[in-house]
N, CA and C atoms as a LAMMPS dump frame, in Angstrom:
ITEM: TIMESTEP
0
ITEM: NUMBER OF ATOMS
258
ITEM: BOX BOUNDS ff ff ff
-5.0000000000000000e+02 5.0000000000000000e+02
-5.0000000000000000e+02 5.0000000000000000e+02
-5.0000000000000000e+02 5.0000000000000000e+02
ITEM: ATOMS id mol type element x y z
1 1 1 N 106.816 -17.839 244.772
2 1 2 C 107.805 -17.004 245.164
3 1 3 C 108.201 -15.85 244.199
4 2 1 N 108.338 -15.887 243.173
5 2 2 C 108.664 -14.839 242.229
6 2 3 C 107.626 -13.698 242.591
7 3 1 N 106.572 -13.979 242.6
8 3 2 C 105.278 -13.005 242.976
9 3 3 C 105.583 -11.916 244.001
10 4 1 N 106.122 -12.848 245.115
11 4 2 C 106.389 -12.261 246.366
12 4 3 C 107.556 -11.184 246.38
13 5 1 N 108.633 -11.816 245.544
14 5 2 C 109.794 -10.953 245.384
15 5 3 C 109.532 -9.576 244.542
16 6 1 N 108.682 -9.815 243.572
17 6 2 C 108.572 -8.893 242.668
18 6 3 C 107.495 -7.805 243.506
19 7 1 N 106.483 -8.175 244.369
20 7 2 C 105.715 -7.439 245.022
21 7 3 C 106.358 -6.555 246.156
22 8 1 N 107.656 -7.217 246.944
23 8 2 C 108.447 -6.512 247.842
24 8 3 C 109.388 -5.42 247.009
25 9 1 N 109.882 -5.714 246.014
26 9 2 C 110.677 -4.971 245.26
27 9 3 C 109.699 -3.522 244.682
28 10 1 N 108.604 -3.694 244.508
29 10 2 C 107.771 -2.754 243.952
30 10 3 C 107.236 -2.056 245.206
31 11 1 N 107.232 -2.765 246.533
32 11 2 C 106.772 -1.776 247.617
33 11 3 C 108.017 -0.808 247.845
34 12 1 N 109.355 -1.515 247.557
35 12 2 C 110.698 -0.705 248.126
36 12 3 C 110.519 0.49 247.003
37 13 1 N 109.996 0.322 246.234
38 13 2 C 110.223 1.572 245.006
39 13 3 C 109.005 2.596 245.423
40 14 1 N 108.128 2.069 246.118
41 14 2 C 106.855 3.08 246.347
42 14 3 C 107.536 3.821 247.308
43 15 1 N 108.212 3.21 248.552
44 15 2 C 108.872 4.154 249.438
45 15 3 C 109.42 4.981 249.186
46 16 1 N 110.504 4.569 248.06
47 16 2 C 111.275 5.55 247.71
48 16 3 C 110.996 6.658 246.985
49 17 1 N 109.955 6.462 246.264
50 17 2 C 109.261 7.08 245.495
51 17 3 C 108.567 8.646 246.429
52 18 1 N 107.722 7.95 247.66
53 18 2 C 107.304 8.715 248.785
54 18 3 C 108.529 9.738 249.207
55 19 1 N 109.632 9.117 249.248
56 19 2 C 111.169 9.934 249.706
57 19 3 C 111.336 11.096 248.746
58 20 1 N 111.288 10.839 247.503
59 20 2 C 111.611 11.554 246.496
60 20 3 C 110.666 12.527 246.278
61 21 1 N 109.22 12.412 246.814
62 21 2 C 108.225 13.491 246.516
63 21 3 C 108.489 14.349 247.845
64 22 1 N 108.961 13.989 248.903
65 22 2 C 108.917 14.685 250.211
66 22 3 C 109.926 15.71 250.032
67 23 1 N 111.213 15.175 248.981
68 23 2 C 112.394 16.103 249.011
69 23 3 C 112.125 17.049 247.923
70 24 1 N 111.256 16.726 246.919
71 24 2 C 110.963 17.693 245.921
72 24 3 C 109.728 18.964 246.566
73 25 1 N 109.11 18.512 247.296
74 25 2 C 107.867 19.472 248.055
75 25 3 C 109.198 20.369 249.064
76 26 1 N 110.067 19.688 249.816
77 26 2 C 110.955 20.458 250.225
78 26 3 C 111.508 21.647 249.589
79 27 1 N 112.251 21.103 248.275
80 27 2 C 112.854 22.118 247.651
81 27 3 C 111.899 23.1 247.123
82 28 1 N 110.66 23.021 246.858
83 28 2 C 109.621 23.589 246.348
84 28 3 C 109.18 24.695 247.601
85 29 1 N 109.311 24.337 248.712
86 29 2 C 109.036 25.239 249.836
87 29 3 C 110.115 26.137 249.942
88 30 1 N 111.472 25.743 249.868
89 30 2 C 112.554 26.447 249.8
90 30 3 C 112.519 27.843 249.052
91 31 1 N 112.065 27.239 247.741
92 31 2 C 112.049 28.388 246.692
93 31 3 C 110.838 29.243 246.684
94 32 1 N 109.903 28.906 247.241
95 32 2 C 109.008 29.84 247.779
96 32 3 C 109.347 30.749 249.141
97 33 1 N 110.248 30.482 249.798
98 33 2 C 110.637 31.4 251.046
99 33 3 C 111.183 32.731 250.876
100 34 1 N 110.631 33.54 251.184
101 34 2 C 111.01 34.824 250.999
102 34 3 C 112.317 35.352 251.723
103 35 1 N 112.75 34.394 252.687
104 35 2 C 114.07 34.716 253.128
105 35 3 C 115.268 33.725 252.503
106 36 1 N 115.206 33.948 251.149
107 36 2 C 116.138 33.017 250.172
108 36 3 C 117.624 33.743 250.421
109 37 1 N 118.282 32.778 251.195
110 37 2 C 119.686 32.846 251.589
111 37 3 C 120.658 31.843 251.395
112 38 1 N 121.623 31.96 251.918
113 38 2 C 122.827 30.806 251.852
114 38 3 C 122.534 29.516 252.403
115 39 1 N 121.698 29.808 253.685
116 39 2 C 121.135 28.553 254.329
117 39 3 C 120.013 27.903 253.29
118 40 1 N 119.299 28.674 252.868
119 40 2 C 118.302 28.052 252.085
120 40 3 C 118.992 27.411 250.892
121 41 1 N 119.934 28.036 250.344
122 41 2 C 120.787 27.363 249.059
123 41 3 C 121.312 25.939 249.313
124 42 1 N 121.922 26.077 250.701
125 42 2 C 122.589 24.708 251.396
126 42 3 C 121.581 23.631 251.193
127 43 1 N 120.345 23.861 252.001
128 43 2 C 119.295 23.02 252.22
129 43 3 C 118.716 22.582 251.086
130 44 1 N 118.75 23.527 249.802
131 44 2 C 118.37 22.908 248.552
132 44 3 C 118.997 21.892 248.088
133 45 1 N 120.716 22.298 248.123
134 45 2 C 121.553 21.376 247.369
135 45 3 C 121.546 20.029 248.507
136 46 1 N 121.535 19.952 249.582
137 46 2 C 121.199 18.869 250.284
138 46 3 C 120.041 17.937 249.737
139 47 1 N 118.93 18.703 249.652
140 47 2 C 117.73 17.988 249.199
141 47 3 C 117.868 17.417 247.85
142 48 1 N 118.719 18.301 246.888
143 48 2 C 118.998 17.766 245.267
144 48 3 C 119.668 16.466 245.611
145 49 1 N 120.769 16.615 246.456
146 49 2 C 121.847 15.38 246.585
147 49 3 C 120.884 14.262 247.039
148 50 1 N 119.71 14.336 247.984
149 50 2 C 119.091 13.206 248.394
150 50 3 C 118.088 12.616 247.452
151 51 1 N 117.699 13.862 246.566
152 51 2 C 117.019 13.298 245.271
153 51 3 C 117.794 12.781 244.323
154 52 1 N 118.892 13.007 244.082
155 52 2 C 119.672 12.391 242.953
156 52 3 C 119.915 10.919 243.743
157 53 1 N 120.077 10.563 244.629
158 53 2 C 120.662 9.323 245.417
159 53 3 C 119.142 8.498 245.407
160 54 1 N 118.294 8.878 245.689
161 54 2 C 116.944 8.279 245.931
162 54 3 C 116.6 7.847 244.405
163 55 1 N 116.605 8.767 243.377
164 55 2 C 116.431 8.569 241.989
165 55 3 C 117.144 7.338 241.666
166 56 1 N 118.518 7.179 242.02
167 56 2 C 119.322 6.183 241.475
168 56 3 C 118.884 4.799 242.126
169 57 1 N 118.75 5.018 243.347
170 57 2 C 117.955 3.891 243.972
171 57 3 C 116.77 3.519 243.29
172 58 1 N 115.876 4.275 242.97
173 58 2 C 114.623 3.637 242.278
174 58 3 C 115.008 2.996 241.202
175 59 1 N 115.712 3.64 240.397
176 59 2 C 116.319 3.124 239.045
177 59 3 C 116.915 1.697 239.246
178 60 1 N 117.856 1.604 240.207
179 60 2 C 118.408 0.296 240.466
180 60 3 C 117.327 -0.888 240.838
181 61 1 N 116.421 -0.387 241.916
182 61 2 C 115.078 -1.296 242.071
183 61 3 C 114.481 -1.802 240.809
184 62 1 N 114.3 -0.644 239.927
185 62 2 C 113.152 -0.89 238.925
186 62 3 C 114.211 -1.823 238.038
187 63 1 N 115.148 -1.656 237.835
188 63 2 C 116.059 -2.645 236.907
189 63 3 C 115.998 -4.026 237.279
190 64 1 N 116.245 -4.163 238.69
191 64 2 C 116.141 -5.575 239.322
192 64 3 C 114.799 -6.031 239.17
193 65 1 N 113.79 -5.386 239.639
194 65 2 C 112.24 -5.79 239.17
195 65 3 C 111.959 -6.127 237.78
196 66 1 N 112.655 -5.383 236.943
197 66 2 C 112.199 -6.021 235.359
198 66 3 C 112.99 -7.047 235.233
199 67 1 N 114.166 -7.428 235.861
200 67 2 C 114.591 -8.635 235.501
201 67 3 C 114.242 -9.794 236.001
202 68 1 N 113.602 -9.58 237.359
203 68 2 C 112.89 -10.617 238.245
204 68 3 C 111.511 -11.105 237.167
205 69 1 N 110.554 -9.734 236.903
206 69 2 C 109.686 -9.988 236.177
207 69 3 C 109.964 -10.946 234.868
208 70 1 N 111.056 -10.678 234.2
209 70 2 C 111.383 -11.197 233.079
210 70 3 C 111.617 -12.599 233.183
211 71 1 N 112.382 -13.066 234.304
212 71 2 C 112.46 -14.497 234.453
213 71 3 C 111.388 -14.994 234.897
214 72 1 N 110.556 -14.461 235.635
215 72 2 C 109.306 -15.215 235.963
216 72 3 C 108.186 -15.627 234.829
217 73 1 N 108.463 -14.535 233.945
218 73 2 C 107.649 -14.718 232.468
219 73 3 C 108.304 -15.853 231.536
220 74 1 N 109.885 -15.731 231.324
221 74 2 C 110.189 -16.929 230.966
222 74 3 C 109.888 -18.425 231.77
223 75 1 N 110.056 -18.161 232.912
224 75 2 C 109.527 -19.554 233.653
225 75 3 C 108.073 -20.018 233.253
226 76 1 N 107.374 -18.989 233.267
227 76 2 C 105.774 -19.339 232.972
228 76 3 C 105.749 -20.111 231.621
229 77 1 N 106.617 -19.333 230.5
230 77 2 C 106.055 -19.703 229.208
231 77 3 C 106.859 -21.091 229.183
232 78 1 N 107.846 -21.294 229.577
233 78 2 C 108.546 -22.563 229.451
234 78 3 C 107.703 -23.761 230.169
235 79 1 N 106.92 -23.343 231.256
236 79 2 C 105.913 -24.221 231.94
237 79 3 C 104.887 -24.601 231.063
238 80 1 N 104.231 -23.382 230.393
239 80 2 C 103.331 -23.396 229.443
240 80 3 C 103.553 -24.423 228.284
241 81 1 N 104.767 -24.232 227.82
242 81 2 C 105.219 -24.938 226.645
243 81 3 C 105.292 -26.402 227
244 82 1 N 105.935 -26.747 228.096
245 82 2 C 105.754 -28.271 228.697
246 82 3 C 104.345 -28.93 228.989
247 83 1 N 103.674 -27.995 229.495
248 83 2 C 102.107 -28.79 229.323
249 83 3 C 101.607 -28.819 227.942
250 84 1 N 102.108 -27.961 227.119
251 84 2 C 101.381 -28.54 226.066
252 84 3 C 101.724 -29.336 225.021
253 85 1 N 103.211 -30.144 225.359
254 85 2 C 103.57 -31.305 225.049
255 85 3 C 103.231 -32.739 225.738
256 86 1 N 102.697 -32.573 226.9
257 86 2 C 102.204 -33.394 227.434
258 86 3 C 100.64 -33.827 226.796
């Protein structure tokens, strides 16, 4: 169960990271555009807001995954110690 939970959270992090990369590519494209105007700046601002939000989501999911992994490790350690005492 722990393995499935961790794998699902890692998959969600992967999806968020793809979204993050797409947004950074979008910002880079706007910065390369010769017709750099107020519309471009607004689009960059919107993309940066998405990047900020996505980065925050990734951090939250990574922290949650770390906690789940730590709990699973503690569980395995306790089980190993219990097996040694038998």
